[in-house]
C-alpha positions as a LaTeX table, in Angstrom:
\begin{tabular}{lrrr}
\hline
Residue & $x$ (\AA) & $y$ (\AA) & $z$ (\AA) \\
\hline
Met1 & 5.39 & $-16.35$ & 13.41 \\
Arg2 & 6.62 & $-16.99$ & 16.91 \\
Leu3 & 9.98 & $-15.32$ & 16.26 \\
Leu4 & 8.27 & $-12.27$ & 14.78 \\
Gln5 & 6.40 & $-11.75$ & 18.05 \\
Asn6 & 9.39 & $-12.39$ & 20.32 \\
Leu7 & 10.04 & $-9.40$ & 22.57 \\
Trp8 & 13.82 & $-9.54$ & 22.15 \\
Phe9 & 13.51 & $-9.90$ & 18.39 \\
His10 & 11.35 & $-6.75$ & 18.37 \\
Arg11 & 13.91 & $-4.90$ & 20.48 \\
Ala12 & 16.75 & $-5.98$ & 18.20 \\
Leu13 & 14.81 & $-4.89$ & 15.11 \\
Ala14 & 14.02 & $-1.55$ & 16.74 \\
Trp15 & 17.65 & $-0.97$ & 17.74 \\
Ile16 & 18.98 & $-1.86$ & 14.29 \\
Leu17 & 16.37 & 0.18 & 12.43 \\
Gly18 & 16.80 & 3.07 & 14.87 \\
Ala19 & 20.56 & 3.08 & 14.36 \\
Ile20 & 20.07 & 3.08 & 10.58 \\
Phe21 & 17.67 & 6.03 & 10.79 \\
Leu22 & 20.07 & 7.98 & 13.02 \\
Tyr23 & 23.03 & 7.21 & 10.75 \\
Ala24 & 21.03 & 8.43 & 7.75 \\
Ala25 & 19.56 & 11.51 & 9.47 \\
Val26 & 22.50 & 13.19 & 11.20 \\
Pro27 & 24.43 & 14.38 & 8.10 \\
Lys28 & 21.20 & 15.66 & 6.54 \\
Val29 & 20.23 & 17.53 & 9.73 \\
Val30 & 23.66 & 19.16 & 9.87 \\
Asp31 & 23.56 & 20.25 & 6.22 \\
Pro32 & 20.28 & 19.71 & 4.32 \\
Arg33 & 21.43 & 21.54 & 1.16 \\
Pro34 & 22.72 & 18.47 & $-0.73$ \\
Leu35 & 19.41 & 16.75 & $-0.06$ \\
Leu36 & 17.67 & 19.40 & $-2.17$ \\
Thr37 & 19.55 & 18.25 & $-5.25$ \\
Ile38 & 18.93 & 14.60 & $-4.45$ \\
Ile39 & 15.17 & 15.11 & $-3.99$ \\
Trp40 & 15.05 & 17.15 & $-7.21$ \\
Gly41 & 16.72 & 14.21 & $-8.99$ \\
Tyr42 & 13.74 & 11.99 & $-8.23$ \\
Arg43 & 11.64 & 14.21 & $-10.53$ \\
Ile44 & 8.47 & 13.63 & $-8.53$ \\
Leu45 & 7.85 & 16.74 & $-6.41$ \\
Pro46 & 7.31 & 20.23 & $-7.79$ \\
Ala47 & 9.94 & 22.82 & $-6.84$ \\
Gly48 & 7.87 & 24.40 & $-4.03$ \\
Pro49 & 7.74 & 21.61 & $-1.45$ \\
Ile50 & 11.29 & 20.34 & $-2.03$ \\
Asn51 & 12.79 & 22.87 & 0.40 \\
Leu52 & 10.34 & 21.89 & 3.14 \\
Val53 & 10.95 & 18.17 & 2.60 \\
Ala54 & 14.74 & 18.67 & 2.65 \\
Ile55 & 14.54 & 20.61 & 5.91 \\
Tyr56 & 11.94 & 18.64 & 7.88 \\
Met57 & 12.36 & 15.04 & 6.69 \\
Pro58 & 15.83 & 14.60 & 8.26 \\
Trp59 & 14.47 & 15.80 & 11.60 \\
Leu60 & 11.63 & 13.29 & 11.37 \\
Glu61 & 14.19 & 10.58 & 10.56 \\
Leu62 & 16.23 & 11.66 & 13.60 \\
Phe63 & 13.24 & 11.48 & 15.97 \\
Val64 & 12.19 & 8.13 & 14.49 \\
Gly65 & 15.67 & 6.77 & 15.09 \\
Leu66 & 15.74 & 8.06 & 18.66 \\
Gly67 & 12.29 & 6.63 & 19.37 \\
Leu68 & 13.22 & 3.21 & 18.06 \\
Leu69 & 16.54 & 3.16 & 19.93 \\
Thr70 & 15.30 & 4.42 & 23.27 \\
Gly71 & 11.87 & 2.82 & 23.28 \\
Val72 & 10.20 & 6.18 & 23.98 \\
Leu73 & 7.04 & 6.17 & 21.86 \\
Arg74 & 8.44 & 3.16 & 20.00 \\
Arg75 & 5.09 & 2.31 & 18.43 \\
Gly76 & 4.73 & 5.83 & 17.05 \\
Ala77 & 8.32 & 5.70 & 15.81 \\
Ala78 & 7.54 & 2.38 & 14.11 \\
Phe79 & 4.54 & 3.99 & 12.40 \\
Trp80 & 6.66 & 6.87 & 11.07 \\
Ala81 & 9.47 & 4.50 & 10.04 \\
Phe82 & 6.96 & 2.41 & 8.10 \\
Phe83 & 5.39 & 5.53 & 6.58 \\
Leu84 & 8.74 & 7.06 & 5.52 \\
Leu85 & 10.07 & 3.78 & 4.17 \\
Ser86 & 6.81 & 3.26 & 2.25 \\
Leu87 & 7.25 & 6.70 & 0.67 \\
Phe88 & 10.90 & 5.98 & $-0.15$ \\
Glu89 & 10.04 & 2.61 & $-1.67$ \\
Ala90 & 7.21 & 4.16 & $-3.73$ \\
Ala91 & 9.50 & 6.92 & $-5.02$ \\
Leu92 & 12.20 & 4.40 & $-5.88$ \\
Leu93 & 9.73 & 2.08 & $-7.60$ \\
Phe94 & 8.28 & 5.01 & $-9.56$ \\
Asn95 & 11.76 & 5.85 & $-10.87$ \\
Ala96 & 12.67 & 2.19 & $-11.43$ \\
Phe97 & 9.64 & 1.72 & $-13.68$ \\
Arg98 & 10.54 & 4.92 & $-15.54$ \\
Gly99 & 14.12 & 3.67 & $-15.96$ \\
Val100 & 15.56 & 6.61 & $-14.01$ \\
Asn101 & 18.54 & 5.86 & $-11.79$ \\
Val102 & 18.68 & 8.09 & $-8.72$ \\
Ala103 & 20.89 & 9.06 & $-5.82$ \\
Cys104 & 19.04 & 7.60 & $-2.86$ \\
Gly105 & 19.90 & 10.29 & $-0.32$ \\
Cys106 & 19.75 & 7.72 & 2.46 \\
Phe107 & 23.38 & 7.27 & 3.43 \\
Ser108 & 25.20 & 9.61 & 1.07 \\
Gln109 & 24.99 & 13.36 & 0.71 \\
Ser110 & 26.25 & 13.27 & $-2.86$ \\
Ala111 & 23.88 & 13.72 & $-5.77$ \\
Glu112 & 26.57 & 12.02 & $-7.85$ \\
Asp113 & 26.18 & 8.75 & $-5.91$ \\
Val114 & 23.63 & 7.38 & $-8.40$ \\
His115 & 22.52 & 3.75 & $-8.24$ \\
Asn116 & 20.16 & 1.55 & $-10.16$ \\
Ala117 & 16.70 & 2.23 & $-8.71$ \\
Trp118 & 15.85 & $-1.50$ & $-8.66$ \\
Phe119 & 18.92 & $-2.15$ & $-6.50$ \\
Leu120 & 17.82 & 0.57 & $-4.08$ \\
Val121 & 14.30 & $-0.88$ & $-3.89$ \\
Leu122 & 15.72 & $-4.28$ & $-2.95$ \\
Arg123 & 18.23 & $-2.76$ & $-0.51$ \\
Asp124 & 15.52 & $-0.85$ & 1.37 \\
Leu125 & 12.99 & $-3.70$ & 1.39 \\
Pro126 & 14.39 & $-5.40$ & 4.56 \\
Met127 & 14.12 & $-2.09$ & 6.44 \\
Trp128 & 10.51 & $-1.72$ & 5.27 \\
Leu129 & 9.74 & $-5.27$ & 6.40 \\
Ala130 & 11.36 & $-4.63$ & 9.80 \\
Ala131 & 9.24 & $-1.51$ & 10.25 \\
Ala132 & 6.13 & $-3.49$ & 9.28 \\
Val133 & 6.90 & $-6.16$ & 11.88 \\
Leu134 & 7.42 & $-3.50$ & 14.56 \\
Leu135 & 4.20 & $-1.74$ & 13.65 \\
Phe136 & 1.77 & $-4.56$ & 12.90 \\
Leu137 & 2.89 & $-7.46$ & 15.11 \\
Glu138 & 2.63 & $-7.00$ & 18.86 \\
Pro139 & 5.49 & $-8.57$ & 20.76 \\
Arg140 & 4.54 & $-11.16$ & 23.35 \\
Arg141 & 6.01 & $-10.80$ & 26.78 \\
Ala142 & 8.74 & $-13.26$ & 27.59 \\
Gly143 & 7.24 & $-16.42$ & 29.00 \\
Ala144 & 3.65 & $-15.51$ & 28.12 \\
Pro145 & 1.72 & $-18.32$ & 26.45 \\
Ala146 & 0.44 & $-17.76$ & 22.92 \\
Trp147 & $-3.19$ & $-17.78$ & 24.06 \\
Ala148 & $-2.49$ & $-14.77$ & 26.32 \\
Ala149 & $-2.03$ & $-12.55$ & 23.26 \\
Val150 & $-5.37$ & $-13.75$ & 21.86 \\
Glu151 & $-7.13$ & $-13.07$ & 25.17 \\
Lys152 & $-5.61$ & $-9.57$ & 25.30 \\
Gln153 & $-6.99$ & $-8.79$ & 21.83 \\
Lys154 & $-10.51$ & $-9.89$ & 22.79 \\
Glu155 & $-10.67$ & $-7.40$ & 25.68 \\
\hline
\end{tabular}
């Protein structure tokens, strides 16, 4: 538990997760059209909201990545990272249980890049856990005793 509350561990998690979100977002921000086909392939959303999701989700991913990397509103960025990754995991699990293999849309713009949904669930799980640590576990300041965090919570 001590490592999970280490300030430098939190920063490293935020930088890694932020870089992943930026890497995933930039191609989709530049050209969101392939994402339409990928989202349609999940067979979860009706046709109406797919356009909005394909246009706005990459921008949210971009701002989440920037927030995690720069530290500006890092806690809010951690919330949105956790929220988005929870949605992604739920959509992947839904398709895994239905036996539908999908193109993730995370790091590839190709709807032909189809993977086993169970593999994608397991691949994204460490990112979800990292976002959970950033959101739910407060980092302790370097050199602060463990009881200081407890005292801070009581106030």
